C-alpha positions in Angstrom: -0.2 -0.1 0.2 1.5 3.2 -1.1 1.6 6.4 1.2 -1.3 7.8 0.2 -3.6 4.7 0.1 -1.9 4.3 4.2 -3.3 8.1 4.9 -6.7 7.3 3.2 -7.2 4.0 4.8 -6.3 6.0 8.3 -9.0 8.0 8.0 -12.0 5.9 6.5 -11.1 3.7 9.8 -10.8 6.6 12.0 -14.5 7.6 10.8 -16.1 3.6 10.8 -15.1 3.5 14.6 -16.8 6.4 15.4 -19.7 4.9 13.8 -20.3 7.9 11.0 -21.5 7.4 7.7 -20.0 10.4 5.1 -23.3 12.0 5.5 -23.0 11.7 9.6 -19.1 13.1 9.0 -20.0 15.9 6.8 -22.8 17.3 9.5 -20.4 16.7 12.6 -17.9 18.9 10.3 -20.4 21.3 9.4 -21.3 21.5 13.2 -18.0 22.1 14.4 -17.4 25.1 11.8 -20.8 27.0 13.1 -18.9 26.3 16.4 -15.7 27.9 15.4 -17.3 31.0 14.0 -17.6 30.5 10.5 -20.0 32.6 8.4 -23.1 30.9 7.9 -23.7 31.7 4.2 -20.0 30.2 3.7 -20.7 26.7 4.8 -20.9 23.6 2.5 -23.7 21.7 1.9 -23.7 18.1 3.5 -24.2 16.5 -0.2 -21.0 18.9 -0.9 -19.1 18.2 2.0 -20.0 14.5 1.9 -18.2 14.2 -1.5 -15.1 16.1 -0.1 -14.9 13.2 2.5 -15.3 10.3 0.4 -12.6 12.3 -1.7 -10.0 12.2 0.7 -10.7 8.4 1.8 -10.9 7.2 -1.9 -8.4 5.1 -4.4 -7.3 8.5 -5.7 -7.5 10.6 -2.6 -6.9 14.4 -2.0 -5.6 16.3 0.9 -8.2 17.9 3.5 -7.6 21.8 3.1 -6.1 23.8 5.7 -10.1 24.8 7.5 -10.7 21.0 6.7 -8.2 19.9 8.6 -8.6 22.1 11.4 -12.4 20.5 11.3 -11.2 17.3 11.3 -8.7 18.0 14.3 -11.6 19.0 16.3 -13.7 15.8 15.6 -10.8 13.6 16.2 -9.3 15.6 19.1 -12.1 14.5 21.7 -12.9 11.2 21.8 -16.7 10.0 21.4 -17.0 11.0 25.7 -16.2 14.0 24.8 -12.7 14.7 26.7 -9.9 15.9 24.6 -7.7 13.5 23.7 -4.1 14.2 22.2 -1.7 11.7 22.9 0.5 8.9 21.6 -2.4 6.4 20.7 -5.3 8.7 20.6 -7.9 9.3 17.1 -5.9 12.8 16.7 -2.6 11.7 16.4 -3.9 8.8 14.2 -5.0 11.6 12.2 -2.2 13.5 11.9 -0.4 10.2 11.0 -3.0 10.0 7.8 -2.4 13.8 6.8 1.3 13.0 6.7 0.6 10.0 5.0 -1.2 12.1 2.4 1.2 14.7 2.1 1.0 17.4 4.5 4.6 18.8 6.2 5.5 18.7 9.5 5.3 22.2 9.8 1.5 22.4 9.2 0.8 19.4 11.6 3.1 21.0 14.0 0.5 24.2 14.0 -2.6 22.5 13.8 -1.3 20.1 17.0 -0.4 23.8 18.3 -4.0 24.8 17.9 -5.5 22.0 19.3 -3.4 21.9 22.3 -4.2 25.8 23.0 -7.7 25.0 22.9 -7.4 22.4 25.6 -5.7 25.4 27.5 -8.5 27.5 26.7 -11.1 25.1 28.2 -9.5 24.3 31.6 -7.3 21.2 30.1 -4.0 20.3 31.1 -1.3 16.9 31.1 -4.1 14.4 30.1 -4.9 16.0 27.5 -1.5 14.9 25.9 -2.4 11.3 27.2 -3.8 8.5 26.0 -6.4 6.9 28.2 -4.5 3.9 29.0 -1.6 5.6 29.9 -3.6 8.0 31.9 -5.0 4.5 34.0 -1.6 3.2 34.1 0.1 6.6 35.6 -2.2 6.9 38.1 -2.0 3.1 39.0 2.0 4.0 39.2 1.7 7.0 41.6 -0.9 5.4 43.9 2.0 2.5 43.8 5.4 3.1 42.3 6.2 -0.3 42.4 3.5 -0.8 39.2 5.2 1.7 37.3 5.1 0.2 34.0 7.0 1.4 30.2 4.4 2.8 28.5 4.6 5.4 31.9 8.0 6.9 30.9 7.9 7.3 27.3 4.6 8.7 28.2 6.2 11.8 30.7 8.3 12.7 28.3 6.3 12.9 25.4 4.4 15.3 27.6 7.6 17.6 28.5 8.5 17.6 24.9 5.3 19.0 24.1 5.1 21.5 26.6 8.5 22.3 25.4 7.5 22.6 21.4 4.5 25.2 22.7 7.1 27.5 23.7 6.2 30.7 21.4 2.8 29.6 20.6 1.5 29.7 24.3 1.8 32.1 27.1 4.3 31.2 29.6 1.9 31.1 31.9 -0.8 28.2 30.6 3.1 26.6 29.8 4.1 26.0 33.4 0.2 24.8 34.5 0.6 22.2 31.3 4.2 21.2 32.9 2.8 20.9 36.6 1.6 17.8 37.0 3.9 16.2 34.8 6.8 17.8 36.8 5.2 16.4 40.4 4.9 13.2 38.7 8.5 13.1 38.1 9.3 14.0 41.7 7.1 11.2 43.1 7.8 8.9 41.0 11.6 9.1 41.9 11.7 9.8 45.0 10.0 6.2 45.4 10.6 2.6 44.8 10.2 2.6 40.8 11.2 -0.6 39.4 15.4 -0.6 38.7 15.3 -0.8 34.8 12.4 2.1 34.3 14.8 4.5 37.1 17.4 5.9 35.0 15.0 6.6 32.1 12.4 8.1 34.4 16.0 10.3 35.9 16.1 11.6 32.5 13.1 12.8 32.0 12.7 14.3 35.3 16.2 16.6 34.0 14.4 17.5 31.3 10.8 18.5 33.2 13.2 20.4 35.8 14.8 22.5 33.2 12.2 23.4 31.4 10.6 24.4 34.7 13.2 26.4 35.4 13.1 28.5 32.3 9.5 29.3 32.1 9.8 30.5 35.8 12.6 32.5 34.3 10.3 33.7 32.1 7.4 34.3 34.5 10.0 36.7 36.3 10.6 34.2 39.5 14.0 34.2 39.8 13.8 32.2 42.6 11.6 29.5 41.7 14.3 29.2 38.9 17.0 28.8 40.3 15.5 26.4 43.0 14.5 24.4 40.1 17.9 24.6 38.1 19.3 23.3 41.6 17.1 19.6 41.6 17.4 19.6 37.1 21.5 19.7 38.0 21.1 17.5 41.0 19.0 14.7 38.9 21.4 15.0 36.1 24.1 14.1 38.3 23.1 10.8 39.1 23.1 9.7 35.3 26.0 7.8 33.8 26.6 10.6 30.9 27.1 14.3 31.8 25.5 15.9 28.6 22.6 15.9 29.9 23.7 17.6 33.2 25.4 20.3 30.4 22.2 21.0 29.0 20.7 22.2 32.3 24.2 24.5 33.0 23.0 25.9 29.5 20.1 26.4 30.4 20.6 28.4 33.4 23.3 30.0 32.3 20.9 31.9 29.8 18.8 32.8 32.5 21.2 34.0 35.0 22.8 36.5 32.2 19.2 37.8 31.9 18.6 37.9 35.9 21.8 39.2 37.5 23.5 41.9 36.9 27.4 41.2 35.7 28.9 38.0 33.7 30.6 35.8 36.4 27.7 33.3 37.6 26.8 32.8 33.9 30.7 32.0 32.9 30.5 29.9 35.7 27.4 27.9 34.5 28.8 28.1 30.8 32.3 26.6 31.8 30.5 23.6 33.6 28.5 22.8 30.8 31.8 23.3 28.5 33.1 20.3 31.2 30.3 18.3 30.7 29.8 18.3 28.0 33.1 17.4 26.6 32.8 14.2 29.2 29.7 13.0 27.9 28.6 11.5 24.3 26.9 14.5 22.5 28.8 16.2 19.8 26.0 18.8 19.2 25.8 19.6 23.0 29.2 20.4 22.9 29.0 22.8 20.0 26.0 24.0 21.9 28.0 25.0 25.0 31.2 26.3 23.1 29.0 28.4 21.1 27.6 29.6 24.6 30.8 30.3 26.0 32.0 32.2 22.8 28.9 34.6 23.6 29.5 35.0 26.9 33.3 35.7 26.5 32.4 38.2 23.7 29.8 40.0 25.5 32.9 40.6 27.9 35.0 41.8 25.3 37.4 38.9 25.0 37.7 38.8 21.0 40.3 36.1 21.3 38.7 33.7 23.2 35.1 34.0 21.5 36.9 33.3 18.2 38.5 30.4 19.7 35.0 29.0 21.4 33.4 29.4 17.9 36.3 27.5 16.7 35.6 24.9 18.1 31.6 25.1 18.0 32.2 25.0 14.3 34.4 21.9 14.0 31.9 19.9 16.4 29.2 20.5 14.0 31.0 19.4 11.2 31.2 16.3 12.9 29.4 13.0 12.4 26.6 13.3 14.6 25.3 9.6 13.8 23.6 7.8 17.3 23.8 11.6 19.0 21.5 11.6 21.6 20.8 15.5 20.9 21.1 15.5 17.5 18.5 18.4 16.6 19.6 20.6 19.8 21.7 22.6 17.6 22.2 23.9 14.1 24.6 25.4 11.9 21.5 28.1 11.8 21.7 28.5 15.9 25.6 29.0 16.0 24.6 31.7 13.1 23.0 33.4 15.7 25.8 33.1 18.0 28.4 34.3 15.5 26.3 36.9 15.2 26.2 38.2 19.2 29.9 37.9 18.6 30.4 39.7 15.7 28.0 42.8 17.1 30.4 42.7 20.5 33.6 42.3 19.2 34.0 42.2 15.7 32.1 43.7 12.8 28.3 45.4 12.9 27.5 44.7 8.9 29.1 41.0 9.7 26.8 40.6 12.5 24.1 41.7 10.0 25.2 39.6 7.8 25.0 36.6 10.4 21.4 37.5 11.5 20.0 37.5 8.4 20.7 34.1 7.6 20.1 32.7 11.3 16.2 34.2 11.4 16.0 32.9 7.4 16.9 29.2 9.1 14.3 29.8 11.8 10.9 28.6 10.5 9.6 26.0 12.4 6.8 27.2 15.4 9.3 26.0 18.3 11.6 29.0 17.2 9.3 31.6 16.7 10.6 33.2 20.0 14.3 32.7 19.2 13.8 34.8 15.6 12.1 37.5 17.5 15.1 37.8 20.0 17.3 37.6 17.0 15.6 40.4 14.9 16.0 42.5 18.1 20.3 41.6 17.7 19.6 42.3 13.7 18.5 46.0 14.6 20.7 46.8 16.6 23.2 45.8 14.5 21.4 48.2 12.1 21.7 51.2 14.5 25.5 50.4 14.7 26.2 50.8 11.0 24.3 54.3 10.6 21.1 53.1 10.0 18.7 53.6 12.4 15.3 54.1 10.8 15.9 50.9 9.3 16.4 49.4 12.4 13.0 51.2 13.7 11.3 49.2 11.0 12.2 46.3 12.0 11.9 46.6 15.9 8.4 47.2 14.6 8.4 43.7 13.2 9.5 42.9 16.8 7.0 44.3 18.6 4.6 42.5 16.7 6.1 39.2 17.2 6.8 39.5 20.8 3.1 40.4 21.1 2.4 36.7 20.0 5.3 34.7 21.5 5.8 36.9 24.6 9.2 36.1 26.5 11.5 38.0 29.0 14.6 38.1 26.4 13.2 39.3 23.7 11.4 42.2 25.3 14.7 42.9 27.6 16.9 42.7 23.8 14.0 45.4 22.4 14.2 47.5 25.3 17.7 47.6 24.7 17.7 48.2 21.1 15.4 51.4 22.3 17.9 53.0 24.2 20.3 52.5 21.0 17.9 54.8 19.3 17.5 57.9 22.2 19.4 60.1 20.3 17.1 59.9 17.7 14.1 60.3 20.1 12.5 63.5 18.6 12.2 61.7 14.8 8.6 61.0 14.0 9.4 57.4 13.5 10.9 56.8 16.9 8.3 58.2 18.4 5.7 55.7 16.0 7.9 53.2 17.5 7.8 54.5 21.2 3.8 54.8 20.8 3.8 51.2 19.3 5.7 49.7 22.2 3.2 51.3 24.6 0.4 50.3 22.8 1.6 46.7 22.5 3.7 45.9 25.6 2.9 48.8 27.8 6.5 50.1 28.1 
């Protein structure tokens, strides 16, 4: 069976399992469309939509368009009983698989999933929406008696943490904290009790990821005390794992939040150095590259050009190595490295070269998860334009950054934006600078 035939068969199986005829499916989709607020005059007829459903399931199937994908997502994103279920093994997960077979892009499927996660949080849903029914039951049993934890519990908790992490930039950070909190508590309770020995290392790895993400979210919501405490737990848990690359990732995340929540570079530098030590002794070359890049940025911020360039050279070397089997292969890329190169050029190099690096870095950040980093890069790009003697063009770019931050939120881009605006003070009486101030006040209240 070819890819499209597999997708069509999966769509048909989903419909039949719900006991829906073609006409029933059409009526349900029209009802969902009305509930979502589509104008009544633009709704299809039952007969017309029924033909569309049949085409999606035919021997020469077509891919549902974006609007119909959203309607199908709302249909299969709930169980027949009406509860939201988006996790592995759910009908919604099968729908995404079917759409992938029919030719839909991974980016579009990620966006579709984000829309449904947003819907879950809009209606007060939380972690349970990200778990299948069977896993919910297994997790409940494990929390009551950790010795009953089975092989499904750990990957399910890991999937929740990954799901929440994937929504950074798409959902407000407070919502993400609410989504993550039950998984965080489950990790705490299970690692503290007598889970089966075979599960403990994997469970501890999930706990490290959950506490690191929670530390980042606390930082974004300006709770620096809670953030430091969460990073402390993550560091301790990671220290109990056999490979130190995961502790390196904790140090890097902690270093970045420290860079923006404390005065001076000393504490951030200490954490970055610890990350390099752990990464060099660990099994992930990609994490090692990222650690060297972070050390380069901190050196550049301190005005240490030679040290920054040396660290960037090490990062480039590591990225050029073979990453087959790397446990964190997707965590750092040439596009991310260009962003670090731009920051180093901005502080201890040439503003024009920094600008070029930022343009290339932003162009590589297309995934929904990367929109927050794209906003940060754009603010740095504007700063480079100011130093190149083009303040008005910088202000135009900062307008785009304001719009991006209104969508994504984030403490770091907000700090970077205010810094770039301060560098525009010599032109504060220009009408385009006044327009930017008005925009900042309207959107961000600052």
